[in-house]
SEVEX-367286 format. One record per residue (C-alpha): residue number from 1; residue in one letter; x, y negated, z. Coordinates in Angstrom, 1 decimal, padded with zeros to 4 digits. Example, Ala and Ser with C-alpha at 12.3 -4.5 7.8 and 13.67 -1.06 7.14 Angstrom:
<rs>
<1,A,<012.3,004.5,007.8>>
<2,S,<013.7,001.1,007.1>>
</rs>
This chain:
<rs>
<1,M,<-031.2,-029.1,-010.8>>
<2,T,<-028.8,-029.9,-008.0>>
<3,F,<-025.4,-028.3,-007.3>>
<4,H,<-026.8,-026.4,-004.3>>
<5,E,<-029.7,-025.1,-006.4>>
<6,R,<-027.3,-023.8,-009.0>>
<7,K,<-025.3,-022.1,-006.3>>
<8,S,<-028.4,-020.4,-004.9>>
<9,Y,<-029.5,-019.2,-008.3>>
<10,F,<-026.1,-017.6,-009.0>>
<11,A,<-026.3,-015.9,-005.6>>
<12,E,<-029.7,-014.6,-006.6>>
<13,L,<-028.2,-013.4,-009.9>>
<14,G,<-025.5,-011.6,-007.9>>
<15,K,<-028.2,-009.7,-005.9>>
<16,F,<-029.8,-008.6,-009.2>>
<17,M,<-026.4,-007.4,-010.6>>
<18,G,<-025.9,-005.3,-007.5>>
<19,K,<-029.0,-003.3,-008.1>>
<20,F,<-027.5,-001.1,-010.8>>
<21,Q,<-026.0,002.3,-010.1>>
<22,V,<-023.8,004.7,-012.0>>
<23,F,<-025.7,007.9,-011.9>>
<24,T,<-029.3,006.7,-012.0>>
<25,E,<-031.5,004.2,-013.8>>
<26,E,<-034.2,004.6,-011.1>>
<27,I,<-035.9,001.2,-010.6>>
<28,P,<-035.5,-000.3,-007.1>>
<29,E,<-038.3,-002.1,-005.3>>
<30,L,<-038.7,-005.3,-007.3>>
<31,S,<-041.4,-007.8,-008.3>>
<32,S,<-043.0,-006.9,-011.7>>
<33,E,<-041.1,-009.7,-013.5>>
<34,K,<-037.7,-008.6,-012.0>>
<35,E,<-038.6,-004.9,-012.6>>
<36,E,<-038.9,-005.8,-016.3>>
<37,F,<-035.5,-007.4,-016.3>>
<38,F,<-034.1,-004.4,-014.6>>
<39,K,<-035.4,-002.1,-017.3>>
<40,R,<-034.1,-004.4,-020.0>>
<41,M,<-030.7,-004.6,-018.4>>
<42,N,<-030.4,-000.8,-018.3>>
<43,Q,<-031.2,-000.8,-022.0>>
<44,K,<-028.5,-003.4,-022.5>>
<45,I,<-026.0,-001.3,-020.6>>
<46,N,<-026.8,001.6,-022.9>>
<47,S,<-026.4,-000.7,-025.9>>
<48,A,<-023.1,-002.0,-024.7>>
<49,I,<-021.9,001.6,-024.4>>
<50,H,<-023.1,002.3,-027.9>>
<51,H,<-021.4,-000.7,-029.5>>
<52,N,<-018.1,-000.3,-027.7>>
<53,G,<-016.6,003.2,-027.4>>
<54,W,<-014.4,002.0,-024.5>>
<55,F,<-017.4,001.0,-022.4>>
<56,T,<-018.9,003.7,-020.1>>
<57,R,<-021.8,003.4,-017.7>>
<58,E,<-019.3,003.8,-014.8>>
<59,N,<-017.2,000.9,-015.9>>
<60,V,<-020.1,-001.4,-016.8>>
<61,V,<-021.8,-000.8,-013.5>>
<62,F,<-018.4,-001.2,-011.8>>
<63,A,<-018.2,-004.7,-013.4>>
<64,L,<-021.7,-005.6,-012.3>>
<65,Q,<-021.1,-004.5,-008.8>>
<66,Q,<-017.8,-006.4,-008.6>>
<67,W,<-019.5,-009.6,-009.7>>
<68,S,<-022.4,-009.0,-007.4>>
<69,Q,<-020.0,-009.0,-004.5>>
<70,A,<-018.1,-012.0,-005.8>>
<71,L,<-021.4,-014.0,-006.0>>
<72,A,<-022.2,-013.5,-002.3>>
<73,P,<-023.1,-016.9,-000.8>>
<74,R,<-020.1,-016.9,001.5>>
<75,N,<-017.8,-016.4,-001.5>>
<76,L,<-019.5,-019.1,-003.6>>
<77,E,<-019.2,-021.4,-000.6>>
<78,K,<-015.5,-020.6,000.0>>
<79,W,<-014.7,-021.1,-003.7>>
<80,L,<-016.7,-024.3,-004.3>>
<81,S,<-016.1,-026.1,-001.0>>
<82,R,<-012.6,-027.2,-002.2>>
<83,Y,<-014.1,-029.3,-005.0>>
<84,T,<-016.1,-032.5,-005.1>>
<85,I,<-019.0,-031.8,-007.5>>
<86,N,<-021.3,-034.7,-008.1>>
<87,T,<-024.2,-035.3,-010.4>>
<88,R,<-022.9,-036.1,-013.8>>
<89,N,<-023.7,-036.4,-017.5>>
<90,P,<-022.9,-032.8,-018.6>>
<91,K,<-020.3,-032.2,-021.3>>
<92,T,<-020.6,-029.2,-023.7>>
<93,V,<-017.8,-026.7,-023.2>>
<94,A,<-017.2,-024.2,-026.0>>
<95,V,<-016.1,-020.9,-024.5>>
<96,I,<-014.5,-018.2,-026.8>>
<97,M,<-014.7,-015.0,-024.9>>
<98,A,<-012.6,-011.8,-025.1>>
<99,G,<-014.3,-008.4,-025.2>>
<100,N,<-011.7,-006.0,-023.8>>
<101,V,<-013.6,-005.2,-020.5>>
<102,P,<-017.3,-005.6,-019.6>>
<103,L,<-018.3,-009.2,-018.7>>
<104,V,<-014.7,-010.4,-019.1>>
<105,G,<-016.0,-013.9,-019.9>>
<106,F,<-018.4,-014.2,-016.9>>
<107,H,<-016.1,-016.3,-014.8>>
<108,D,<-015.8,-019.0,-017.5>>
<109,F,<-019.6,-018.9,-017.9>>
<110,L,<-020.1,-019.3,-014.1>>
<111,S,<-017.5,-022.1,-013.8>>
<112,V,<-018.9,-024.2,-016.7>>
<113,L,<-022.4,-024.1,-015.2>>
<114,M,<-021.4,-024.6,-011.6>>
<115,S,<-019.4,-027.6,-012.7>>
<116,G,<-022.6,-029.2,-014.0>>
<117,N,<-021.7,-028.8,-017.7>>
<118,K,<-023.3,-027.0,-020.6>>
<119,I,<-021.8,-023.9,-022.1>>
<120,L,<-021.6,-023.0,-025.8>>
<121,A,<-020.5,-019.4,-025.7>>
<122,K,<-019.0,-017.5,-028.6>>
<123,Q,<-018.8,-013.8,-027.6>>
<124,S,<-016.6,-011.0,-028.9>>
<125,G,<-018.5,-008.4,-030.8>>
<126,N,<-017.0,-005.9,-028.4>>
<127,D,<-018.9,-007.3,-025.4>>
<128,K,<-022.0,-009.3,-026.4>>
<129,Q,<-024.9,-007.2,-025.0>>
<130,L,<-024.8,-008.0,-021.3>>
<131,L,<-024.2,-011.7,-020.7>>
<132,P,<-027.1,-013.1,-022.8>>
<133,L,<-029.6,-011.1,-020.6>>
<134,L,<-028.0,-012.3,-017.4>>
<135,A,<-028.3,-015.9,-018.8>>
<136,E,<-032.0,-015.1,-019.5>>
<137,Y,<-032.4,-014.0,-015.9>>
<138,L,<-031.0,-017.4,-014.8>>
<139,V,<-033.6,-019.1,-017.1>>
<140,F,<-036.2,-017.0,-015.4>>
<141,L,<-035.1,-018.3,-012.0>>
<142,N,<-035.0,-021.9,-013.3>>
<143,P,<-036.0,-022.9,-016.8>>
<144,E,<-033.6,-025.8,-016.7>>
<145,F,<-030.8,-023.4,-017.4>>
<146,G,<-032.3,-023.0,-020.8>>
<147,E,<-031.0,-026.5,-021.6>>
<148,L,<-027.5,-025.7,-020.4>>
<149,I,<-026.8,-022.3,-022.1>>
<150,Q,<-026.3,-021.6,-025.8>>
<151,F,<-024.8,-018.5,-027.5>>
<152,T,<-023.7,-018.7,-031.1>>
<153,D,<-022.1,-016.5,-033.7>>
<154,D,<-021.5,-019.4,-036.1>>
<155,K,<-018.7,-022.0,-036.4>>
<156,L,<-018.4,-024.0,-033.2>>
<157,Q,<-019.8,-027.5,-033.5>>
<158,N,<-020.8,-030.4,-031.3>>
<159,F,<-018.7,-029.6,-028.2>>
<160,D,<-016.5,-031.7,-025.9>>
<161,A,<-013.9,-029.2,-024.6>>
<162,V,<-012.9,-025.6,-025.2>>
<163,I,<-011.8,-022.6,-023.2>>
<164,A,<-010.5,-019.9,-025.5>>
<165,T,<-009.1,-016.4,-024.6>>
<166,G,<-007.2,-014.4,-027.1>>
<167,S,<-003.8,-012.9,-028.0>>
<168,N,<-000.5,-014.6,-028.5>>
<169,N,<-001.3,-014.6,-032.2>>
<170,T,<-004.8,-016.0,-032.0>>
<171,S,<-003.7,-018.6,-029.5>>
<172,R,<-001.6,-020.4,-032.1>>
<173,Y,<-004.7,-020.8,-034.3>>
<174,F,<-006.8,-021.9,-031.3>>
<175,E,<-004.1,-024.5,-030.4>>
<176,Y,<-004.1,-025.9,-033.9>>
<177,Y,<-007.9,-025.7,-034.5>>
<178,F,<-008.7,-027.3,-031.1>>
<179,K,<-005.8,-029.7,-031.0>>
<180,D,<-008.1,-032.7,-030.7>>
<181,K,<-010.1,-031.4,-027.8>>
<182,P,<-009.3,-030.9,-024.1>>
<183,G,<-008.8,-027.2,-023.6>>
<184,I,<-007.5,-024.1,-021.9>>
<185,I,<-006.0,-021.7,-024.3>>
<186,R,<-005.1,-018.3,-022.9>>
<187,K,<-002.6,-015.9,-024.3>>
<188,N,<-001.5,-012.3,-023.7>>
<189,R,<-000.8,-011.5,-020.0>>
<190,N,<000.1,-008.2,-018.3>>
<191,S,<000.2,-007.0,-014.7>>
<192,V,<003.0,-005.1,-013.0>>
<193,A,<003.5,-003.2,-009.8>>
<194,I,<006.6,-003.1,-007.6>>
<195,L,<007.3,000.2,-005.8>>
<196,S,<009.9,000.6,-003.0>>
<197,G,<009.8,004.4,-002.9>>
<198,G,<008.3,004.3,000.6>>
<199,E,<004.6,004.1,-000.5>>
<200,R,<002.1,006.4,001.1>>
<201,M,<-000.1,008.7,-001.0>>
<202,E,<-003.1,006.4,-000.2>>
<203,Q,<-001.3,003.3,-001.5>>
<204,L,<-000.4,005.1,-004.8>>
<205,Q,<-003.9,006.3,-005.1>>
<206,E,<-005.1,002.8,-004.8>>
<207,L,<-002.6,001.8,-007.4>>
<208,S,<-004.1,004.3,-009.8>>
<209,E,<-007.3,002.2,-009.8>>
<210,D,<-005.2,-000.8,-011.0>>
<211,I,<-003.7,001.4,-013.8>>
<212,F,<-006.7,003.3,-015.1>>
<213,R,<-009.8,001.2,-014.5>>
<214,Y,<-011.3,000.2,-017.8>>
<215,Y,<-008.8,002.6,-019.4>>
<216,G,<-006.1,000.0,-018.8>>
<217,L,<-007.5,-002.5,-021.3>>
<218,G,<-007.6,-005.5,-019.0>>
<219,C,<-004.9,-008.1,-018.4>>
<220,R,<-005.2,-007.3,-014.7>>
<221,N,<-004.5,-003.6,-015.3>>
<222,V,<-001.0,-002.6,-014.3>>
<223,S,<000.8,-001.7,-017.5>>
<224,K,<004.3,-001.4,-016.0>>
<225,I,<005.9,-000.4,-012.7>>
<226,Y,<009.3,-001.3,-011.3>>
<227,V,<010.9,001.5,-009.3>>
<228,P,<014.3,001.8,-007.4>>
<229,E,<017.1,003.8,-008.7>>
<230,N,<016.6,007.6,-008.2>>
<231,Y,<012.9,007.1,-007.6>>
<232,D,<011.1,010.5,-007.2>>
<233,F,<007.9,010.4,-009.4>>
<234,D,<006.4,013.6,-007.9>>
<235,L,<004.2,011.8,-005.3>>
<236,F,<003.3,009.1,-007.9>>
<237,F,<002.0,011.8,-010.3>>
<238,Q,<000.1,013.5,-007.5>>
<239,A,<-001.6,010.2,-006.7>>
<240,M,<-002.5,009.7,-010.4>>
<241,Y,<-004.1,013.1,-010.7>>
<242,R,<-007.6,011.9,-009.6>>
<243,W,<-007.9,010.2,-013.0>>
<244,K,<-007.2,013.4,-015.0>>
<245,D,<-010.6,013.5,-016.6>>
<246,L,<-009.8,010.4,-018.7>>
<247,I,<-008.3,012.8,-021.2>>
<248,N,<-011.8,014.1,-021.9>>
<249,H,<-012.7,010.7,-023.3>>
<250,A,<-012.1,011.0,-027.1>>
<251,K,<-010.7,007.5,-027.7>>
<252,Y,<-008.3,007.7,-024.8>>
<253,A,<-007.2,011.2,-025.8>>
<254,N,<-006.5,010.1,-029.4>>
<255,N,<-004.3,007.3,-028.1>>
<256,Y,<-002.5,009.6,-025.7>>
<257,D,<-001.8,012.1,-028.5>>
<258,Y,<-000.7,009.5,-031.0>>
<259,N,<001.6,007.6,-028.6>>
<260,K,<003.1,010.9,-027.4>>
<261,A,<003.8,012.0,-030.9>>
<262,V,<005.4,008.7,-031.9>>
<263,Y,<007.6,008.7,-028.8>>
<264,L,<008.7,012.3,-029.3>>
<265,M,<009.5,011.8,-033.0>>
<266,S,<011.6,008.8,-031.9>>
<267,E,<013.3,011.1,-029.3>>
<268,F,<012.4,008.8,-026.4>>
<269,K,<012.8,010.3,-023.0>>
<270,L,<009.4,010.6,-021.4>>
<271,L,<007.7,011.7,-018.2>>
<272,D,<004.2,013.2,-018.8>>
<273,N,<001.5,014.8,-016.7>>
<274,G,<-001.0,015.7,-019.5>>
<275,F,<-003.0,012.4,-019.5>>
<276,L,<-000.4,009.7,-018.7>>
<277,I,<002.9,009.1,-020.4>>
<278,L,<005.7,007.3,-018.5>>
<279,K,<008.3,005.6,-020.7>>
<280,E,<011.3,003.6,-019.5>>
<281,D,<010.9,000.2,-021.3>>
<282,E,<011.8,-003.4,-020.6>>
<283,S,<008.5,-004.7,-022.1>>
<284,F,<005.4,-005.6,-020.1>>
<285,G,<002.6,-004.4,-022.3>>
<286,S,<002.3,-000.7,-022.6>>
<287,P,<-000.1,001.1,-025.1>>
<288,I,<-003.2,002.9,-023.9>>
<289,A,<-002.4,006.2,-021.9>>
<290,T,<001.2,004.9,-021.4>>
<291,L,<002.8,003.2,-018.4>>
<292,F,<006.1,001.6,-018.8>>
<293,Y,<008.6,001.7,-015.9>>
<294,E,<011.9,000.0,-015.2>>
<295,K,<014.5,000.6,-012.5>>
<296,Y,<015.9,-002.1,-010.3>>
<297,T,<018.8,-002.2,-007.9>>
<298,S,<018.1,-005.5,-006.1>>
<299,E,<014.8,-007.0,-004.9>>
<300,E,<016.3,-010.5,-005.1>>
<301,E,<017.3,-010.1,-008.7>>
<302,L,<013.9,-008.6,-009.5>>
<303,Q,<012.1,-011.5,-007.9>>
<304,Q,<014.2,-013.9,-009.9>>
<305,K,<013.4,-012.0,-013.1>>
<306,L,<009.7,-012.0,-012.5>>
<307,Q,<009.7,-015.7,-011.6>>
<308,Q,<011.4,-016.4,-015.0>>
<309,E,<008.7,-014.3,-016.7>>
<310,K,<005.7,-015.6,-014.7>>
<311,D,<004.0,-017.0,-017.8>>
<312,K,<003.6,-013.5,-019.1>>
<313,L,<002.2,-012.0,-015.9>>
<314,Q,<-001.3,-012.0,-014.6>>
<315,C,<-000.8,-010.0,-011.4>>
<316,V,<002.1,-008.6,-009.4>>
<317,V,<001.0,-005.7,-007.3>>
<318,A,<003.2,-005.0,-004.2>>
<319,S,<003.4,-004.8,-000.5>>
<320,G,<005.6,-007.4,001.1>>
<321,F,<007.5,-008.3,-002.0>>
<322,T,<006.4,-011.7,-003.0>>
<323,E,<004.2,-014.6,-001.9>>
<324,N,<001.3,-014.3,-004.3>>
<325,E,<001.2,-010.5,-004.7>>
<326,V,<-002.0,-008.5,-005.1>>
<327,K,<-002.6,-005.6,-002.8>>
<328,F,<-002.7,-002.1,-004.2>>
<329,G,<-006.1,-001.3,-005.7>>
<330,K,<-007.3,-004.9,-005.8>>
<331,T,<-006.4,-006.1,-009.3>>
<332,Q,<-009.9,-005.4,-010.6>>
<333,D,<-011.5,-007.1,-007.5>>
<334,P,<-010.5,-010.7,-008.1>>
<335,Q,<-012.0,-013.5,-006.0>>
<336,L,<-013.7,-016.4,-007.6>>
<337,W,<-010.7,-018.6,-006.8>>
<338,D,<-008.3,-016.2,-008.6>>
<339,Y,<-008.1,-018.0,-011.9>>
<340,A,<-006.9,-016.4,-015.2>>
<341,D,<-003.3,-017.5,-016.0>>
<342,N,<-003.3,-019.4,-012.6>>
<343,V,<-005.0,-022.3,-014.3>>
<344,D,<-007.7,-023.9,-012.2>>
<345,T,<-010.6,-023.8,-014.6>>
<346,M,<-013.0,-025.6,-012.2>>
<347,D,<-010.6,-028.5,-011.8>>
<348,F,<-010.3,-028.8,-015.6>>
<349,L,<-014.1,-028.8,-016.0>>
<350,L,<-014.7,-031.4,-013.3>>
<351,N,<-012.2,-033.8,-014.9>>
<352,L,<-013.6,-033.8,-018.4>>
</rs>
């Protein structure tokens, strides 16, 4: 299977992923074989929701739609044209995947296969329903994928390199356990937003997507905002109101109630709108249903501070603040060339 064939098959997979809708399981016009895959994928979406209380149909379909757009031929071409990808003897790459948001390990899956290597995937129990069926769809498109894709729940063996995603704690174990293998070991990262006080309602509403999508569980979710001194939060809270129904989700509501109770007992000063707690805090990683904020007096000092802390940050959301900023509302819409932790996964894979 050539590089160009692999690229065309992933583009075809992207089209399939784009067929799913939030409010209906109605089958679109498909061939009988693809119709069967569509039915099975809807069953897997329901299974994913059953196995992980944080997954909803809206969020799973959102993830499928985002990947469908990312896998458009023009995006695949733009991403891959910067690399020299030749026929090679494939290496086996073990990929340990997180499970905090739907299909969070898909980019590693895609990168390993597009680089011409084999993948040995160890999925999180929180997100193991969807990807195996998507892999099966690739095998349906070309049986040669069957020799390149393996999923396992057992101890990882017989691999040449590793990509592992986990917490700061688990990363220490990964680094020790895989010390003799080439690897990418990812740790905790968080995303922040910089507000000037001059944002329009539309911009703040876009920011709400960065905060609340996937209930804030992703490393690309904004978990902290920086605001100028004397910032007026009224417009901010008005913009957040469109997500008020999150409080009807039991797990989210439980976290909101628990965190609010802990903060109040500790006599922390809070801002609260009934479904989101704002707490002034210097940390990056806020609990579920909580958003940290910190005041700044100088943009230059804030830029220096964030530069010093860059290894802890995934995205910086802003408008005209820094060179590599992410636009409001776009943290959950990464491009194929937006690598986790800013480490070029494809370059790593091509140089094994």
